[in-house]
N, C-alpha and C positions, 0 to 999 in steps of 0.2 A: 357831511352832506347838507345844502341849505332847504328848510323845511318847505314843502309844496306847499302854498294855500292859493284855494280858491274863494275868489270874492263878487262882489255883487257885478262888476263889469265883464266878469267871465262867464256868465249863466249864458247868454245867447249863442255859446260856442257848442254848448252840450245838449243833443237830442234825443228824443225818446227812442230805447232802442228794443225794450220789453219789460216785462216784470214777474216774480213771483210772488209767493206769498207774506214776503218779509222784506223785501227791497223791489227797488226801481232800478234798471240798468239803462245807463245813457251812454250814449256814442260822443268822441269828439269830432267837431267838424273844422276845429279851428287851425293854426300854424305854427302854435307853440312846441319846438322841439319835445319838451317835456310832457305833453300829451298826446302827440301822433302817432296813432296805432293802439290807441288807449280805451276803456271803457271804467267807467265808475260807477259803483253801486251806492245807492244812499237808502238809507233805512225809510220804511214806512211805519205810521202808527195808525190803528184804528179806529173811524170814526165812531166811538161809543162813550165818548165823556172822559177817555185817557190821556185825549190830545195832549194834554199838558201836563200829565204824568212825569216824572223823575226817570231817565233811563234806568232799565231793568240792572238788577244788579248781575255780577257777571256769572258766579255759580251758586248753587245751595250747598248747604253743609253737605247733602249727601253725594251732591256730584263732585265735592273736594275729592270725598274720599275715592270716587272711581279714577278720577285722572290725578291724582297725586304722583308726582314724581315725572310727569309727562310735560318736557319742555317746561314754559313759564305759564302754563295754562292757570296756574293756581293765582299769578300775581296781576292776571288781567282784572280791569276795573269795570268794563262794561262786556256786554254779550256781542258786541261787534268786535270786539278785539279778542275775544275768546275764539270767535269762530277765524279770524285771522290766523290766531296761533293754531289753531288745532288743525286748518287745513296743511300749515307751515310743519306742524311737528308730528302731526298724526297721520294724514291720508295722504302727503307727497312722498316720505319713505316707502309707505305700502303700494302707492299706485305709481311710483318712479317719478323723479324731480324733473323727467324732461318731458312729462305728460301736465305737470302741474305748475301755475304759476301763482303764490298764494297771496302775490300783490303787495301794496303797501300803503299804510294810514298817510291821507294827507288830511290837512286842515279846510274847514269849508263855514264862512259865515253864515248868520241866520239870514241875512240879506239876498246870498246867492242862493240857497233851499229854498225861500221864499217865490224867488222869480223862475226855479226850476219848477216848483211846484206850480206856478202859474203858466209855465211855458209848455208841460207835457199834459195837461189837463183835458185837452180835445185828443190828445192823440192815444190815451187810455182807453180800455173798454169800460162802458157805462157801470159795469158791477163790480168792477176794482175801483173806480171811484166813488162809488156810494161805500164800498166797505173799508178804504184808507188812503192816506193821504202822506204827501212828505213830512215827514218829521223835522219839523224845522229847529228843534230844541239839541239836536245831535251838532257836536262841532268837528265831526270828522268823518270821513267817507272812506271808500275801500278802490285804489286806482289799480285796474288790471290790467294786462295784456289784454288785446281785443283780438281775441282767435276766430273772428270772422274774417278777419285779413292778413295779408305778413307785412311784416314790419316794411312800414315806408312805400309799400305796392298801392295804395288805393291814391297815391298824388302821381304816380307816374301811369304810363300807359298801358300798363300790364294791368289784367283782372284778376278777382280772387274771387273765386266760388266755395262757399263753406256749408257744410251742413250741419244742424245741432240736431241730435238723438238724444232721447230719454230711454236707455237701454230695457232699464227695470230688471227685475231679478232672473238671471241666467239658469240658475239649478231649481231640480225639485227636491225638498225636503226630504230627508230620510230619519229624522229623529225619532226615536223610541218614544218620546215625551207627547207625540201627535197623537189624539183618541183617535180609536176605530172609526167612531162617527165622524171624523174629520180627515179620512184617508182619499178623498178627492185631491186633497195637498199634493199626495206623494204621487197623483199621476199627470195633474195637468197644471199650468204655471200658473202662479200667483196672477199674472196680468190679465190672463185670461177668464179667471174666475173673477177677477175685479170687475171683468168690463160687463157680465152678467148682473152684478149687483148696480151698476151705475146705468144699466139701460134698464134695468128696473125701477130706478128711481128717476129716470128721466133724465139723467145729466148728459147724457149721449143719446143720436138718434140712431145710431146702427153699432152693431158689436165690430170691433176690427178683426180682422185676421190676420194682425201681426203676433207672432209668437216669438219672448224673447228666445226660447230653446233655440230657435233657426240661428239667431243673430250669434247666439254665442257656441256654436254647433262645432266651427272650425271646417266644416263642410262649404265651399264655394257655392255651389247651387241654392242650400239652405239660406247662406247669408243673404244672397241677390234676392230671394223669395222675400224674406222680412223686409228689405229695403223697398222693395215693391207694396207690399201691405203697408208698410209705414207711409209712402206716398199716397196710397189709394184713401187711406181714413189716417189721417195727419192727426187729428186731435190736437194733444199739447205735446205730443210727443217727435215731431219731426218738423223742421222748419229750414230753410234755405235763404243765404245771403249771397249778393254780388257787390264786390266791395264795401262792404259792410251794412248793405241796404236791404230790408227784409222784403223778399219775392214771392216767398212759397211759405205758408202757415200761419199762425196766430201769434199776434205780439203779446198777447198777455191771456189768454184764456184757451178753450175750444176751437180749433180751426173746422171750418165746413169738411166735408167730405169731396173727397175730389171729384167735380163733374166735369164735362166736356167743355166747358166755358173755362174752368180753371186749368184745367190740362192743356188746351191750345195757349192760354195767355203766356203758362210755363215755359210750354215748347217755344214759343217765339222767343222769349229771355233768352234761351238758351243759342241762339242763332249764331252770335260770335265767340261762343265758348267752344261748342260739341261741334266738329266738323261732320256732317250728317244730311242726309236730306229731311224734307219737311216729315215730321210724324216718328222719326227717328232717333230725334236729337234726347229725348225723355229715355228711353229704354238705355240708348248709351250712356246719359250721366248716370242712371241709378246701376249701371255696372260698372262705371267707375268709382261709386260709393262703395258697392260690395268689394270690389278687388281690392281697394285700400283698407277696408277693414278685414279683410283676408290675410293680406300680404305683413300688415301692420303686427298682427297677432294681440292685439291691444284688451282683446275681450278674454283673452284666457288670464292677463294678469288682474282685470277688473274681478273676475269670477271666483278668484282664489281671496278675493278680500271680502267679497260678499259669503262666502262659505265660511267666515268668521261665526257666521250664526249658525252654530253647529247643535242648538238646543231648539230651536224656532220658538216664537214668542210663546207658544205652548208651555215649554220649559222654561224660557228666560223669566216668564214673570212669575214664576215661583221665587227665583232668585231675586227680581227686584222687591218683593213684598220681605223679603230676610233684609235686604242692604237699605232701606227704608224705616225699618223697625215696627211695621204694622202687621197685623195677621192677616192672613194671607185672602184674599176677597174671594180667589179662585177656589181654593179647596174649601169654603163658607159654602160658595155659589154650589158646588158638587154635591156638597151633603155629606154628611159622616154614613160611612158604608161605600159610600162611592171613589172615597178618594183612593187611587192606585198608590201602591206601596212605591212606585217608581218616584211619584210626587213627594210622598214623605222622606225619599232619599234625599232627593233635594233641599228639603230644608233642614237635614240634618248637616250638611257641607258646611268647611268652614266659611269664615266671613270673605276671607281672601280668595277662594273659589268663587262665592258670589258676586263679589264684584268684578271677576274676570270674566264671567258668564254674562253680565248686563254690560261691561264694557265692549265686548267683543259683539254683543247683538246691536248695541248703538253707532259703531264704526261700520258694521255690516250694512246698517240702517242708510247709513249715510251714502253707501255705495250703490246701495239698491235704487236712490231717487238721484243720483247726478247726472249732467248730462255731459254727452261727450260731440267736440266738436272737432270737425274734419275740414280744414281748408287745402283747396287745389290752386295752384297755379301754372299755367300753361309753360311748356319749354317747347322754343323753336328747333329746329336742326341745328346742330352744332353749338348748343348750349353751352355756357361754360360748366365748371364743375360744382356741384348742389352742394349745400351743405343740412340740403333735406333729404329724406328719402324721396325716390321717383317711382311712380307707379307708371303704367302703360295702358293704354285704351288700344289696344290691338284692331278693334274693329274700324276703329277711325283713323288708325296709325299717327296717334297722337300721345307724348309723354307731358307728365304732369309732376311737380313737386307736391308733395302734399305734408303736412303737420296732424297729430292727433294731439288735443288736450281735454282733459276734465275740467267742468267747471260745475259748480252750486254745490261747495263741499264743507257746507255748514253741519255743525254738531248737532244731534239730535237729541232735544230736552227731554231728561230722565222723567220728568213729569208726566209725559205722555206715553208711557209704555201700559199703563192700563187703556188708553186711547186706542194702543195697538194692538193690543188684545180683543178690545170688543169689536173693531172693525175687522179683525180676521176672523172673528167667529160670525159675524154679519155676511162677511163674503163666500162664507162655506154654507152656512145654513140657507143663504138665499138659493146658491147653487142645487144644494139637496132639494130645497121645496121646488124648483124649477123643473129639476128632470124627473120628481114625482109626477108632475103634472104631464109631462111628456109623454111618461108610461100611464096615465089615465086620459086616454083620449075622448073618454065619454065626458069627461067634464074639463072640454078645453078653457083654459084662463088668457089665451096667448093668442097672437097673432100665427098666423101658420110658418112664415118666414121665421120668426123666432123661434119657434119650435125646428124647424131646419137647422139654424145655426148650433143651438144646442146641441142636438144630436150629434153634428158634427166636431162639435169641440169634445165629446166623448169619446167619438170614433177615431179622432185622433190622439187621443190619449192612450188609446189602445196600440197603436201602431210602433 
């Protein structure tokens, strides 16, 4: 196989699609058959003086223990290659190879990356620009299928409309290692609890009605409700593309809540896609998405991977400290006399058992933070047999090919486990403090609408 190389002359064919914390995603707009229907993930580097540091080493000593014997992970020379192999050897078998494209590494020159950096600068959110830039010292990038289009469809007359959803965690934990003071985690989804902390921190302007438990429920009405809730408050959890171009949601941060102007614009964009009168196209499209989620059964497979985290972070953090050979900071924080026997039991299990607990937690964490792409392509009457699954939108008498794929499957760093534990405790304690405030109306510390939202969350958890 001829090695693919992207050089200075190729930079103009790659356009900004979006970005996350570690990578910028570029879509291809040229004519080379090697790249049509592909996206490129290029690595970023923080603007904090580390811009010219060497690429990070692949795995730490303790990570080598965790991932020993898994594919070729230990032979990887960089974190990028680790993530590629992790998607291929760990996540793809668990989620289904038909839903995962781990991609291929391609060589990129420094000149190519410099031109890409300059070319996307004004497309990126300003806070992303302030935080990080393209890492021009990397010599490779990851070439993957563009799940927002069907192969070769973007250059023909047919359209492809696709949605990107970040489902988040779709089950309530039942781990016996969750402390009684944190029992809200067993009643209310992690996403709903985290929304309260984000609102309190000023990171979001409104608490989303979306609840992952609806999306994962297997109930068509609840799935449809979850899609509608995502549409109304997309934040960074819901985006829509037509032929690969973003038409709804944010390209690299929190999207605005959907107001009438945004809704009208989206309705107009659907004019040649969904056959319905004005004002009815958006509801029918959201129904189409819900139908595909329900029919595919893909959420069942995803939640099984998420449930590999059977100990919760409150249990897994103890196994973590044993794996890294450090005194348990959580037990120290709890203090002598308050450390439950069940935590002491965790520190007495074998090293292999501790490694498995941590490994399963990290895999589940990837599954809780990935994105789901569902692409749709219209089918006319008498269309040929399709190699794709078909979903029917009976209310508009239309049929669509659809495909569902998982993206953003990077390995979670072992070193972040103390952070995960700290964030978990912040989320629950914020909820607890806010509920105490709601129950003490003589000392209002928040506006009425926020009180109503909190009460509604608690009420929902009781049903």
